[in-house]
SETORMI-889084 format. One line per field, with one value per residue (C-alpha): residue in one letter; y, x, z; residue number from 1. Coordinates in pm, 1 decimal. Each point is the difference from the previous one (the first is absolute). Last residue first. Layout:
BEGIN
resn <- [a;...];
c2 <- [Y;...];
c1 <- [X;...];
c3 <- [Z;...];
resi <- [NUM;...];
end
This chain:
BEGIN
resn <- [v;t;a;e;i;r;p;q;f;s;l;a;s;v;f;e;v;a;e;g;g;s;f;c;r;p;l;e;s;w;e;e;g;v;l;d;y;v;f;y;r;c;c;v;e;p;l;d;a;n;f;c;v;l;i;k;n;g;g;a;g;g;v;c;n;i;d;g;k;h;v;w;s;m;d;e;l;k;w;i;r;l;s;a;s;e;y;f;e;s;l;l;v;v;f;m;t;g;n;c;e;v;l;d;i;s;y;e;l;f;p;p;l;l;l;d;c;a;i;i;t;g;h;s;s;l;f;y;v;t;e;v;n;d;k;v;t;i;v;s;s;y;q;k;s;h;s;r;l;l;t;n;s;a;v;v;v;n;g;s;k;d;f;e;k;s;w;s;c;s;s;s;e;y;f;k;f;c;l;n;p;v;e;g;s;i;t;v;l;k;y;s;t;t;m;a;v;a;q;l;p;k;n;d;d;q;c;p;l;d;i;s;s;g;t;l;p;n;r;l;l;f;d;g;s;v;s;c;r;f;c;l;l;g;s;s;s;a;v;p;s;f;l;d;r;r;r;n;l;n;k;w;s;s;e;t;s;d;y;v;f;s;s;s;s;t;s;d;n;v;g;v;m;f;f;w;p;d;r;s;p;v;q;s;c;a;l;d;f;t;r;s;t;k;t;s;k;w;r;k;c;v;s;t;l;r;f;y;c;s;t;p;l;w;s;l;v;k;e;l;v;d;d;n;l;d;s;l;t;v;t;y;d;e;e;e;e;k;d;r;s;k;r;k;c;s;s;f;g;m];
c2 <- [-2530.1;99.5;45.8;-23.4;351.4;-61.9;305.0;-163.3;164.1;202.2;222.5;349.0;250.6;371.1;160.1;358.7;128.1;290.9;262.4;69.6;-160.8;-321.8;-48.0;-294.6;69.4;-225.0;-319.6;-38.9;-304.1;-235.1;-293.6;-349.5;-138.4;-291.1;173.9;308.8;282.7;258.0;347.5;261.9;352.4;215.7;314.8;209.1;339.3;65.7;-300.3;-198.0;-346.0;-269.7;-279.2;-254.7;-316.3;-227.9;-347.2;-189.8;-367.7;-101.2;1577.5;720.8;37.5;138.7;-308.3;-230.3;-334.8;-273.0;-365.1;-353.7;-370.7;-32.7;-353.7;-59.4;-345.5;-288.4;-174.7;318.8;288.4;281.6;355.5;324.3;322.9;368.9;217.9;317.4;258.7;291.7;-202.8;-362.3;-90.1;-337.9;-36.7;-370.2;-221.1;-360.2;-263.6;-311.6;-247.4;-156.0;174.6;339.8;79.3;330.0;102.9;351.2;179.2;341.4;-95.3;168.2;-65.5;-304.6;-366.0;-251.1;-122.2;-247.8;-352.0;-196.1;80.6;-96.7;342.4;296.1;240.5;371.6;36.6;21.1;-333.1;-32.0;-293.4;-317.4;-273.0;-337.2;-236.3;-344.5;-161.2;-44.4;378.2;242.3;355.1;224.6;369.5;248.6;370.6;46.5;370.8;71.8;368.3;64.1;-83.5;-202.3;122.2;-229.6;126.6;-266.7;-285.0;-232.4;-226.5;-358.3;-203.2;-372.3;-93.2;-63.9;-91.0;-8.3;-91.3;193.9;-192.9;53.9;284.9;-76.3;40.2;-370.9;51.0;352.3;-142.5;258.7;-102.9;88.3;-14.6;80.3;107.1;-51.4;79.2;286.1;175.5;-77.4;3.4;-151.3;13.2;-215.6;40.9;-288.3;135.7;-301.0;224.4;36.0;306.2;182.5;201.5;63.6;100.5;46.6;68.3;-272.4;80.4;-204.9;-8.1;-99.1;271.4;-13.0;-92.6;204.1;-129.4;180.0;40.6;341.0;-130.8;124.7;37.8;-357.6;36.4;-167.8;217.1;-51.5;120.3;180.4;208.1;348.5;-13.5;-238.9;-242.8;-50.1;-313.4;17.3;-270.8;-106.3;-198.7;89.8;319.1;130.0;299.7;248.0;260.7;15.3;308.1;98.3;-258.5;8.8;-82.3;307.8;-201.9;290.1;-105.3;87.9;-113.3;-220.2;-205.0;-338.3;134.3;146.0;225.9;18.1;292.3;-54.7;327.4;66.1;80.2;-28.2;-323.7;109.5;313.1;-21.5;-190.4;-370.7;-104.9;-325.8;-130.7;-199.7;-311.5;-153.1;-298.2;-365.7;-352.0;92.9;-287.9;216.0;233.9;-285.1;-98.0;358.9;5.2;-322.7;162.6;293.9;323.9;211.1;-188.9;202.7;301.4;-187.6;-73.4;348.9;162.0;197.2;114.2;-336.2;67.2;262.7;-237.6;-269.8;234.8;90.7;-369.3;-96.4;-239.3;-373.7;-21.3;172.6;-284.6;-265.3;189.1;21.4;-373.1;-86.1;255.7;-106.3;199.7;195.5;332.7;-39.1;12.3;-279.5;80.7;-295.6;178.7;308.2;-209.1;-143.9;349.4;111.4;-299.7;74.1;362.1;-107.7;-240.0;277.1;239.3;-258.2;-68.3;374.4;36.3;-275.0];
c1 <- [390.4;-157.9;-354.0;-12.1;-131.1;-298.2;-205.8;-190.7;49.4;-199.1;163.4;-128.9;-67.6;13.5;70.1;-18.0;138.6;-187.4;216.5;36.1;342.7;-142.7;-373.9;-206.2;-365.4;-260.5;-98.8;-338.0;-214.0;-179.7;-206.1;-66.2;44.1;205.0;172.4;78.4;86.4;253.3;5.9;269.5;-33.3;238.7;-121.2;243.6;-139.0;-212.2;-149.7;315.5;-80.0;139.2;-191.5;200.4;-198.3;65.7;-148.6;-92.6;-66.8;360.9;-311.7;-392.0;-170.2;-322.1;-170.3;232.6;-172.9;137.4;-3.9;-22.8;36.8;-104.5;71.5;213.2;-9.9;247.9;-153.9;42.4;229.1;-85.2;-91.7;29.4;-149.2;85.0;-246.6;41.7;-246.1;21.2;6.5;64.3;303.6;92.4;237.0;63.2;133.3;60.1;7.2;218.8;-73.5;252.9;-127.6;-5.9;202.3;-14.3;14.8;-28.3;-186.3;-95.2;-255.2;-197.5;-333.4;-93.3;-43.7;62.2;359.3;73.2;77.5;323.4;181.8;363.6;114.4;-233.4;43.1;65.4;271.1;279.6;-121.2;-211.0;73.6;-151.3;225.2;-151.1;129.1;-161.0;-37.9;-374.8;-20.8;286.7;-17.5;289.9;-40.1;144.4;45.7;350.9;-20.4;-219.4;88.2;-56.4;-368.3;-138.7;-256.2;-194.6;-198.5;-242.9;69.8;113.1;283.5;-42.0;308.6;24.0;338.6;354.5;277.5;371.4;255.0;278.5;214.6;-86.0;142.9;172.5;-32.7;-90.4;-296.4;-63.9;-70.3;30.7;-202.0;33.6;-264.8;31.8;-289.0;-36.5;-371.6;29.2;334.4;288.5;25.8;-174.4;156.1;-108.2;125.1;-63.8;-78.5;-207.1;-307.3;78.9;151.8;-55.9;194.6;-131.1;93.3;378.2;128.6;235.5;370.3;65.2;301.2;-153.4;-59.7;195.4;-224.5;66.4;-131.6;-193.6;-69.9;-159.9;-207.9;-342.5;49.1;132.6;210.3;78.6;217.0;21.4;265.1;-109.3;318.3;-150.8;-364.8;88.1;-280.6;-175.3;-173.5;-202.4;-24.7;-250.6;-250.6;72.5;107.6;102.7;148.6;111.3;246.5;373.5;196.5;79.5;-59.2;-291.6;-79.8;-151.7;-300.6;-243.9;-338.2;-359.5;-300.4;-307.7;112.4;-33.5;26.8;345.7;77.0;367.4;227.6;357.1;190.5;344.2;-148.7;205.6;-151.9;-346.2;-31.8;-380.4;-50.5;-45.7;-174.6;71.7;-337.5;-29.4;-211.2;-175.5;200.8;-11.1;61.5;189.0;249.7;276.2;-29.6;71.6;307.7;123.5;-49.9;200.8;279.0;16.0;148.1;-315.3;-92.7;267.5;-231.7;-241.0;273.3;148.0;-324.6;-300.7;155.7;-73.9;-369.9;-20.8;150.8;-251.2;-297.2;116.2;28.9;-345.0;47.4;13.7;379.6;-11.4;-197.2;226.3;308.3;-133.5;-71.8;354.3;163.4;-176.4;-302.6;-2.6;84.6;-304.9;-214.8;-171.2;-242.4;-31.4;159.4;-210.8;-313.6;123.9;71.0;-349.6;-154.6;206.0;-117.7;-358.6;30.7;147.0;-277.2;-259.9;179.7;8.8;-369.8;-72.3];
c3 <- [-447.9;328.1;133.3;380.9;58.2;-225.2;-92.8;-289.5;-336.8;-253.3;-260.1;-73.9;-276.9;-88.1;335.8;124.7;329.2;159.5;167.6;372.8;20.2;-140.8;-45.0;-124.9;-79.6;158.5;-181.5;-166.6;71.1;-237.6;122.0;-130.8;354.9;-132.1;-291.5;210.5;-239.5;113.1;-152.8;-55.7;-131.1;-202.7;-177.7;-204.0;-89.2;-308.7;46.2;-44.3;131.2;226.8;170.3;194.6;68.2;293.2;-16.7;312.8;54.7;120.3;-1226.8;-166.3;-319.3;140.9;142.1;188.8;42.8;225.2;-93.7;127.2;-79.0;-367.5;-120.6;-311.8;-158.0;-9.2;301.6;205.5;-96.2;240.3;-95.2;194.6;-129.2;9.5;-184.3;-201.2;-124.1;-243.5;-326.0;92.3;208.3;142.2;295.6;25.2;279.8;-107.0;272.7;25.5;279.6;237.7;312.4;-170.8;-311.9;-186.8;-365.7;-143.8;-277.4;-128.4;-259.7;-275.5;-172.6;203.1;-90.1;282.4;-30.6;-274.9;109.1;-53.0;326.6;37.1;-129.4;22.5;-292.1;35.2;-265.0;256.7;130.3;310.8;226.6;136.7;133.7;85.2;268.3;11.3;343.1;-63.0;-33.1;62.3;-134.0;-96.6;-80.3;-249.1;-67.3;-141.4;-78.9;298.8;52.5;-371.0;48.8;-287.3;-251.8;-231.0;-300.2;-117.8;-242.9;277.3;-109.9;114.8;84.7;58.7;140.5;-118.7;242.7;-63.7;263.7;170.0;243.8;363.6;203.4;329.6;375.9;42.7;235.4;-129.0;-345.7;-276.2;-302.1;-367.9;-271.2;-371.5;-222.5;-373.6;-48.1;79.4;30.8;231.1;376.7;300.2;346.4;294.4;357.1;240.3;344.6;115.4;-29.1;-369.9;-164.9;-329.2;-256.5;-351.7;-354.4;0.7;-351.5;-133.5;-6.5;309.7;227.3;333.7;256.2;324.2;294.9;313.2;333.8;269.7;370.7;60.9;289.8;-104.7;-376.8;-32.2;-312.0;-330.8;-226.3;-374.6;-244.0;-319.0;4.0;-35.5;113.5;281.2;75.5;334.1;133.1;320.0;264.2;266.5;-209.1;-359.5;-169.7;-342.2;-185.9;265.3;-137.5;76.1;-111.5;359.8;272.1;240.2;362.1;159.6;123.5;-16.8;140.2;-90.5;202.8;-25.5;303.5;-168.9;-357.1;68.7;-296.6;-89.1;-75.6;-110.2;-5.8;-150.8;-340.6;-319.0;-135.1;114.6;-208.0;-38.2;324.7;65.7;320.2;179.6;114.4;319.6;2.6;299.7;117.8;-94.7;131.0;320.7;19.9;-148.3;298.8;244.3;-202.3;0.6;378.5;29.6;-199.0;241.8;-133.8;28.7;319.3;182.6;7.1;225.5;252.9;-25.1;112.9;-125.0;-330.1;-160.3;65.1;-274.6;-255.5;97.4;-42.4;-349.7;-90.2;124.8;294.2;-65.3;33.2;340.7;156.9;-153.5;116.7;355.2;4.4;-108.2;231.5;319.3;103.1;328.4;-166.6;-221.5;314.2;191.9;282.7;240.7;300.9;-74.3;31.1;331.1;133.2;-98.3;174.6;314.9;3.2;-51.0;296.0;218.9;-97.1;102.9;329.3;82.9;-69.9;246.1];
resi <- [350;349;348;347;346;345;344;343;342;341;340;339;338;337;336;335;334;333;332;331;330;329;328;327;326;325;324;323;322;321;320;319;318;317;316;315;314;313;312;311;310;309;308;307;306;305;304;303;302;301;300;299;298;297;296;295;294;293;292;291;290;289;288;287;286;285;284;283;282;281;280;279;278;277;276;275;274;273;272;271;270;269;268;267;266;265;264;263;262;261;260;259;258;257;256;255;254;253;252;251;250;249;248;247;246;245;244;243;242;241;240;239;238;237;236;235;234;233;232;231;230;229;228;227;226;225;224;223;222;221;220;219;218;217;216;215;214;213;212;211;210;209;208;207;206;205;204;203;202;201;200;199;198;197;196;195;194;193;192;191;190;189;188;187;186;185;184;183;182;181;180;179;178;177;176;175;174;173;172;171;170;169;168;167;166;165;164;163;162;161;160;159;158;157;156;155;154;153;152;151;150;149;148;147;146;145;144;143;142;141;140;139;138;137;136;135;134;133;132;131;130;129;128;127;126;125;124;123;122;121;120;119;118;117;116;115;114;113;112;111;110;109;108;107;106;105;104;103;102;101;100;99;98;97;96;95;94;93;92;91;90;89;88;87;86;85;84;83;82;81;80;79;78;77;76;75;74;73;72;71;70;69;68;67;66;65;64;63;62;61;60;59;58;57;56;55;54;53;52;51;50;49;48;47;46;45;44;43;42;41;40;39;38;37;36;35;34;33;32;31;30;29;28;27;26;25;24;23;22;21;20;19;18;17;16;15;14;13;12;11;10;9;8;7;6;5;4;3;2;1];
end
């Protein structure tokens, strides 16, 4: 009797094993769809498992499957003090809360803009642009256009259209590089409403062309900070503070202003959103003692007497702040002054 019971259990176990499906049993199309939904870091680790999985890196159908994933948690490309001469390219993976060194840089090129899965770099000598996927290293060089007007802003759309704005307010000139036609558009003039804040405005040197693009009702709007500290394409004064250190970010098609305001011995970092032509306070973090998809990374730098660099992420949905761990290379801490946000998209090309 006992023997029959054991025999039945053995048969049941064999039947269960017969119906067990592993990734190795999936056909290529299904396997690629499964892999495309994995976090990017997890996918790269799995490609070392076998040749079949590694081959998906060069598969067009895998790229198509990846492009159908609506969004990915952002990675942050960090900008160091001497970034144009550095051979490192550190990113912060917000999914795994870890630092990574992509080792995909080019001398004399500094990051100036980002959108979706691409970063835009600009040569400090020639003024040429470089569009690159920081994950795969695929890139394209864009020779700069002959223009005697000072460059004010560089921005990118999710469709990988590069926008440059030059000239002086209010006489601004726009140029577009369309990746679909691989060409620059003709220059055209554009004047907008400009309000000059009467307060002192400070802009980080690492974000010389700080700018964002928002899309609402199929209308693309570029917001950028002029060299005089004004916000172009926005006709409202910022909330009144004594002194600002200012930056612009874009999350899910909405423009946010990040302000570090200082008053006597205290400082506060605040985030504001432009809503129905008025500023709405979305979050802040207070730093008493004089100590800067839905996430905003803030790089705080100060000379206390020694240099202090700390990095915070604000979750706009959870309304929570979190501090990032220090980044180390060769046993030494690496310091950053700003960051660009991008989605880790393997399929992104120009």
